[in-house]
C-alpha positions in Angstrom: 121.8 49.7 106.0 121.2 51.5 109.2 118.7 49.9 111.6 115.6 51.9 112.1 115.2 52.5 115.9 112.0 52.7 117.7 110.6 56.0 119.3 111.2 54.6 122.7 114.8 53.7 121.8 115.5 57.0 120.3 114.1 58.7 123.5 116.2 56.7 125.7 119.4 57.4 123.7 118.6 61.0 124.2 119.3 60.5 127.8 122.5 58.7 127.4 125.9 60.4 127.0 127.7 58.1 124.4 131.0 59.9 125.2 131.0 59.3 129.0 132.3 56.5 131.0 129.8 56.2 133.8 130.6 54.8 137.3 128.5 51.7 137.7 126.0 53.2 140.3 125.5 56.4 138.3 125.1 54.2 135.1 122.2 52.0 137.0 120.6 55.2 138.0 120.4 56.5 134.3 119.3 53.2 133.2 116.5 53.2 135.6 115.3 56.4 134.2 115.0 55.2 130.6 111.5 54.6 128.9 110.7 50.9 129.4 108.7 48.4 127.3 105.8 46.5 129.1 107.8 43.5 130.1 110.5 43.2 132.7 113.9 43.6 130.8 116.9 41.7 131.5 119.8 43.9 132.5 123.2 42.9 131.0 127.0 43.8 131.5 128.8 43.2 128.1 132.7 43.0 128.2 135.2 43.6 125.3 138.3 41.5 126.4 141.8 42.0 125.2 142.5 38.3 124.6 142.8 36.1 121.5 139.7 33.8 121.5 141.3 31.6 119.1 144.1 30.6 121.5 142.8 27.9 124.1 145.0 29.1 126.9 143.4 32.6 126.6 139.8 31.2 127.1 137.9 33.2 129.7 135.1 31.3 131.5 133.7 31.1 135.1 130.7 31.5 137.2 129.6 34.3 139.6 127.0 34.1 142.4 124.7 37.3 142.3 124.1 38.5 145.6 120.5 39.5 144.9 119.7 36.6 142.6 119.1 36.8 138.7 115.1 37.4 139.0 115.1 34.3 136.5 113.3 31.0 137.0 116.0 28.6 136.2 114.9 25.2 135.0 117.6 22.6 135.8 118.2 19.1 134.5 120.4 16.7 136.3 122.0 13.7 134.8 122.5 11.3 137.9 121.5 8.1 139.4 121.1 6.8 143.1 121.5 9.2 145.9 123.0 12.0 143.9 119.6 11.9 141.8 117.4 12.0 144.9 119.5 14.9 146.4 119.0 16.8 143.0 115.2 16.2 143.2 115.0 17.5 146.8 116.8 20.5 145.9 114.4 21.4 143.4 115.8 20.2 140.0 112.9 20.0 137.4 114.5 17.0 135.5 116.5 14.2 136.9 117.8 11.0 135.5 120.4 9.3 133.8 119.9 7.2 130.6 116.3 8.2 130.1 117.3 12.0 130.2 120.1 11.3 127.7 117.7 9.6 125.4 115.3 12.5 125.9 118.0 15.1 125.0 119.0 13.1 122.0 115.5 13.2 120.9 115.7 17.2 121.0 114.4 18.0 124.4 116.2 21.3 125.5 113.5 22.8 127.8 115.9 23.7 130.7 118.2 26.4 131.4 121.1 24.6 133.1 122.5 21.0 132.9 124.3 19.3 135.9 126.0 16.0 135.8 127.9 13.8 138.2 131.5 12.8 137.1 130.4 9.2 136.8 127.4 10.2 134.3 129.8 12.4 132.1 131.0 9.4 130.1 127.7 9.1 128.4 126.7 12.8 128.8 129.7 13.8 126.7 128.2 12.2 123.6 125.5 15.0 123.8 128.1 17.4 122.8 126.6 18.2 119.3 123.0 18.6 120.9 124.0 20.6 124.3 127.1 22.3 123.2 125.8 24.8 120.7 123.5 26.2 123.3 126.1 26.2 126.1 124.4 23.6 128.1 127.1 20.9 128.3 128.1 20.3 132.0 131.5 21.6 132.6 133.7 21.2 135.8 134.9 24.8 135.5 131.5 26.1 136.0 130.6 23.7 138.9 128.1 21.9 136.9 130.1 18.5 136.9 129.8 17.5 140.6 129.0 14.8 143.2 127.2 17.4 145.3 124.4 17.9 143.0 122.2 19.4 145.8 124.5 22.2 146.2 124.9 22.8 142.5 121.0 23.0 141.9 120.5 25.3 144.7 123.4 27.7 143.6 122.1 27.9 139.9 118.5 28.5 141.4 119.7 31.2 143.7 121.3 33.1 140.9 124.6 31.9 140.1 125.3 33.1 136.3 128.0 31.6 134.0 130.0 33.6 131.6 132.3 32.6 128.7 134.3 34.3 126.0 132.7 34.2 122.6 134.6 33.9 119.2 134.9 37.6 118.8 136.5 38.3 122.2 133.1 39.4 123.9 131.3 38.2 127.1 127.8 39.3 128.0 126.4 38.4 131.6 122.9 39.1 132.9 123.0 40.9 136.2 119.3 41.0 137.1 116.0 42.5 135.9 115.0 46.1 135.3 112.5 46.0 138.2 115.3 45.3 140.7 116.1 48.1 143.1 119.0 50.2 142.0 121.3 49.1 144.8 120.6 45.3 143.9 121.6 45.9 140.4 125.0 47.7 141.5 125.8 44.9 144.0 125.3 42.2 141.3 127.0 44.2 138.7 130.0 44.7 141.0 130.1 41.0 141.6 130.1 40.1 138.0 132.7 42.7 137.1 135.1 41.4 139.8 134.6 37.8 138.7 135.5 38.6 135.0 138.7 40.5 136.1 139.5 37.7 138.2 139.3 35.3 135.5 142.0 36.8 133.5 144.2 34.2 132.0 147.8 34.1 133.0 148.8 34.5 129.3 146.7 37.5 128.6 148.8 40.6 127.7 148.2 44.4 127.8 144.9 45.7 128.7 142.3 42.8 129.6 139.1 44.6 130.0 139.0 46.9 127.1 135.4 48.3 127.7 132.3 47.5 129.7 128.7 48.4 128.8 125.4 48.2 130.7 122.2 47.9 128.9 118.7 46.4 129.4 117.1 44.4 126.7 115.6 47.3 124.8 117.7 50.1 125.6 121.1 51.6 124.4 124.3 50.7 126.2 126.1 53.0 128.8 129.8 52.7 128.8 131.0 51.8 132.3 134.1 53.2 134.0 135.7 49.9 135.3 139.1 51.3 136.3 138.3 50.9 140.0 137.9 47.1 139.6 141.3 46.7 137.7 144.3 46.2 139.5 147.3 46.9 137.1 
């Protein structure tokens, strides 16, 4: 069954050449001309990657600091005690604690965007896998969210560090900012994300790694990106 598109979406689709691969700066320029809803849309780069997501040694995961921030108010929960907990509070974490926070999350609390934990806290935090895992909220050393330096981690995620992870279909979607951002800010953020994903190529990946890249906002059609300048063969 074909999805019925809104009048706004159809008007936007008329401005996009579905057969063209746009250089990133041109794609951002076109995106900014598309009819927009009343809310500030999130702009996202979506990647189709040439790896087998069923193979653990081909997992693609990492983080990328956005030069111009994400435009999102990131709510942070930190599992820590003592000095690490105090440092997290001073850095601006909304929720800080250890056993009390574990108990709160066990009870269903998920009103946060990123969870950070000290290595010492992870023995208990791991038990929250079934609660935090499905939402991608489990702290992980590979994304810098398991660390002794809780203050640094809190500041980085609040400044606009985004995480990316391959899904079960071999795709990866990464937010690069808000529609209201200046075009140059979106280009700089997008460039950083593409470079980070390309750099995260697993050693076991064969053939073409980045099969395609698409730029879109929440309510717009996608624009195919020419990512050849970012890829070293």
